[in-house]
C-alpha positions in Angstrom: -7.9 -10.4 -26.0 -8.0 -10.4 -29.8 -9.1 -7.3 -31.7 -10.4 -7.2 -35.3 -7.4 -4.9 -36.3 -4.3 -3.4 -34.9 -5.0 -0.1 -33.1 -1.6 0.6 -31.6 0.3 -0.4 -28.5 -1.5 2.2 -26.3 -4.9 0.9 -27.1 -3.8 -2.7 -26.6 -2.3 -2.0 -23.2 -5.4 0.0 -22.1 -7.7 -2.9 -23.2 -5.5 -5.4 -21.3 -5.5 -3.3 -18.1 -9.3 -2.9 -18.3 -9.9 -6.7 -18.9 -7.3 -8.0 -16.5 -8.8 -10.1 -13.7 -5.7 -10.7 -11.5 -4.1 -8.6 -8.8 -1.0 -7.7 -10.8 -0.6 -6.7 -14.5 2.5 -6.7 -16.6 3.4 -5.1 -19.9 5.9 -7.0 -22.0 6.3 -6.3 -25.7 5.8 -9.4 -27.9 9.2 -9.0 -29.7 11.0 -10.9 -26.8 13.8 -8.3 -26.6 13.5 -8.9 -22.8 13.9 -12.2 -21.1 10.7 -13.8 -19.8 12.7 -15.9 -17.4 13.3 -12.7 -15.4 9.6 -12.2 -14.7 9.8 -13.7 -11.1 12.4 -11.0 -10.2 10.0 -8.3 -11.5 7.1 -9.7 -9.5 8.9 -10.2 -6.2 8.9 -6.6 -4.9 5.2 -6.3 -5.4 4.4 -9.8 -4.0 6.6 -9.0 -1.0 4.6 -5.8 -0.4 7.6 -3.5 -0.9 6.1 -1.4 -3.7 3.1 -1.3 -6.1 5.2 -0.7 -9.3 8.3 -2.3 -10.8 10.1 -1.5 -14.0 12.6 -3.8 -15.6 15.5 -1.5 -16.4 17.7 -2.3 -19.4 20.4 0.1 -18.1 20.4 -0.1 -14.3 24.0 -1.0 -13.3 24.7 -2.2 -16.9 25.5 0.9 -19.0 24.0 0.6 -22.4 24.8 -3.1 -22.9 23.8 -4.2 -26.4 21.6 -1.2 -27.0 22.5 0.7 -30.2 24.1 4.0 -29.4 21.3 6.1 -31.1 18.6 4.3 -29.2 20.5 4.6 -26.0 21.1 8.3 -26.4 17.5 9.0 -27.2 16.3 7.0 -24.2 18.9 8.6 -22.0 17.7 12.1 -23.1 14.0 11.3 -22.6 14.7 9.6 -19.2 16.7 12.7 -18.2 13.8 15.0 -19.2 11.3 13.0 -17.1 13.7 12.8 -14.2 14.1 16.6 -14.3 10.4 17.3 -14.6 9.2 14.8 -12.0 12.1 15.0 -9.5 13.1 11.4 -9.7 16.1 9.2 -10.6 14.9 6.5 -13.0 17.3 4.9 -15.5 14.8 3.6 -18.1 11.4 5.2 -18.4 10.7 3.6 -21.8 11.3 0.0 -20.7 8.7 -2.5 -22.0 8.7 -4.4 -18.7 6.2 -2.5 -16.5 4.7 -4.4 -13.6 2.1 -3.0 -11.2 -0.9 -3.8 -9.0 -4.0 -3.9 -11.2 -5.8 -1.2 -9.3 -2.9 1.2 -9.9 -2.9 0.3 -13.7 -6.7 1.0 -14.0 -6.3 4.3 -12.2 -3.9 5.9 -14.7 -6.4 7.4 -17.2 -4.1 6.6 -20.2 -4.7 8.3 -23.5 -1.7 7.5 -25.8 -2.1 5.0 -28.6 1.5 4.6 -29.8 4.9 4.0 -28.3 4.5 7.2 -26.3 2.4 5.1 -24.0 5.5 3.9 -22.1 6.3 7.5 -21.1 2.7 8.3 -20.3 2.5 5.3 -17.9 5.7 6.4 -16.2 4.7 10.0 -15.9 1.2 9.3 -14.7 2.6 6.9 -12.0 5.1 9.6 -10.9 2.5 12.3 -10.9 0.3 10.1 -8.8 3.0 9.7 -6.2 3.8 6.0 -6.9 7.2 4.8 -6.0 8.8 2.9 -9.0 11.3 0.2 -8.1 13.7 -0.6 -11.0 15.1 -4.2 -11.4 17.9 -4.8 -13.9 16.8 -7.0 -16.9 18.6 -8.6 -19.8 18.0 -6.8 -23.2 18.6 -8.2 -26.6 17.9 -5.4 -29.0 16.4 -6.0 -32.4 17.6 -4.3 -35.6 15.5 -2.4 -38.1 15.9 -5.4 -40.4 14.4 -7.6 -37.6 11.4 -5.3 -37.4 12.4 -2.5 -35.0 10.0 0.4 -35.8 11.2 3.3 -33.7 12.2 6.6 -35.4 13.1 10.1 -34.3 9.4 11.1 -34.6 8.6 8.6 -31.9 11.1 10.5 -29.6 9.2 13.7 -30.2 5.9 12.1 -29.4 7.4 10.7 -26.2 8.7 14.1 -25.2 5.3 15.6 -25.8 3.7 13.0 -23.6 6.2 13.7 -20.8 5.5 17.4 -20.9 1.8 17.1 -21.4 1.3 14.9 -18.4 3.5 17.0 -16.2 1.7 20.3 -17.0 -1.9 19.2 -17.6 -4.4 20.1 -14.9 -4.9 17.4 -12.2 -8.0 15.3 -12.9 -10.5 14.8 -10.2 -11.4 11.1 -9.6 -14.6 9.6 -8.1 
């Protein structure tokens, strides 16, 4: 799907979810920090019927790997906050590898337009009672010189999304 102008990651993902025609959808950032050869291991738990949602964790069983310390600390803090508020034990809520059945993706009622979308997806899945299976993935972090755009303000918007989804009134569907 090509749009006439960039409208943010959230808008792009929502458009993709709405227009997808398959049974499974996957979010992968275009920067190739994650290894596409690992896609079959991400699909397997869904194809085998063990879960409806899989995240590729950059940190599961690997520590911080090549992740810069500041980024790792920020992700760790935000993941900790989500784990506390949603009573779960995830290792990487902000991963760019999110795989799920298409019907689940379309049910999420996503609103975020920026990088806070990753937290919103995670939190809406958790609030909806979906079990998230994490699969370790390889991560090759980009530097700011290579185009990495994250800043502390992104962290605050992510934290706001975590809290907003947790404490917003439940929406009636149907």
